N, C-alpha and C positions, 0 to 999 in steps of 0.2 A: 645728645646721644640716645635718649629715650625715644625722641621723635624718629630717629633713623631706624631703631628696632621696630617701632610701630609701623613705619612705612614698609619695612621688609616683611613684617608679619602680614600686613594687608596684601602685599604683592604675592606672597606665598599662598595665601588663602584664595585669591583670585586665580592664580595659576592652577591650583588643585581643583577648584570649582569648574574651570573652563577646560580641564584636561580630559573630559569625558568623551564618549564616542560622538563623532560628527553625524549629521543626518544621513550622509551618504553611507557611512559605515553601518548605521542601524538599518538602513534600507537594504543594503547588500546582505546583511545577516538575515533579515526577514525574508528576502527572496530565496536565499539558500535554504532556509527552513521550509518555505512553501514548496520549493522544488523537491526537497527530500520527502515531504509528505505526499506529493503527487507521485513520486516514484514508488513509494510503498503502496499507495492505493492502486496503482497500475499493476504492480506485482501481485497484489491480493486478488484483483479482478481476473488476471490471467490464470492464477491458481484455481479460482472458483470455476472458471470456464472449463479448464482441463478436467476438474473433478466431475462437473456436470456431463462432459462428453464421455467420461468413463462410465458414469451411471447409465447414460442413454445406451451405450454399447452393451452393457450388461443386461439391460432390459430387452434390447433387441435380440441378443443371443438367447435369452430365456424364452422369448416369444417364438423365435425360430425353432428352438428345440421342442416346444409344446406343439407347434404346428406340424412338425415332422412326426411326432408321436401320434397325433390325431390322424394324420394322413395314413400312417402305417396301419392303425386300427381300422380305419374306414376301408382301406384296401383289403385287409384281412377279412372284414365282415362281408365285403362284396364277393370275394372269391370263395368264401365259405371255409376258410381254414381256421 
């Protein structure tokens, strides 16, 4: 009777030990994590590019306004007003 319980205990231990994730499951989980990180990195890079484009547009706008102001002053100085 004790031998039967010992065999059952060993079988239960082996069953629990072997019941972990398979290599395919671990690989799929790693791929899903990598894909998720890649998506986050792509979204961050898109956001950074949009912010850079907004900054460039603001600088261009300020430069155009400065050039318009200087052109007006030069025209005024030339005409004598």
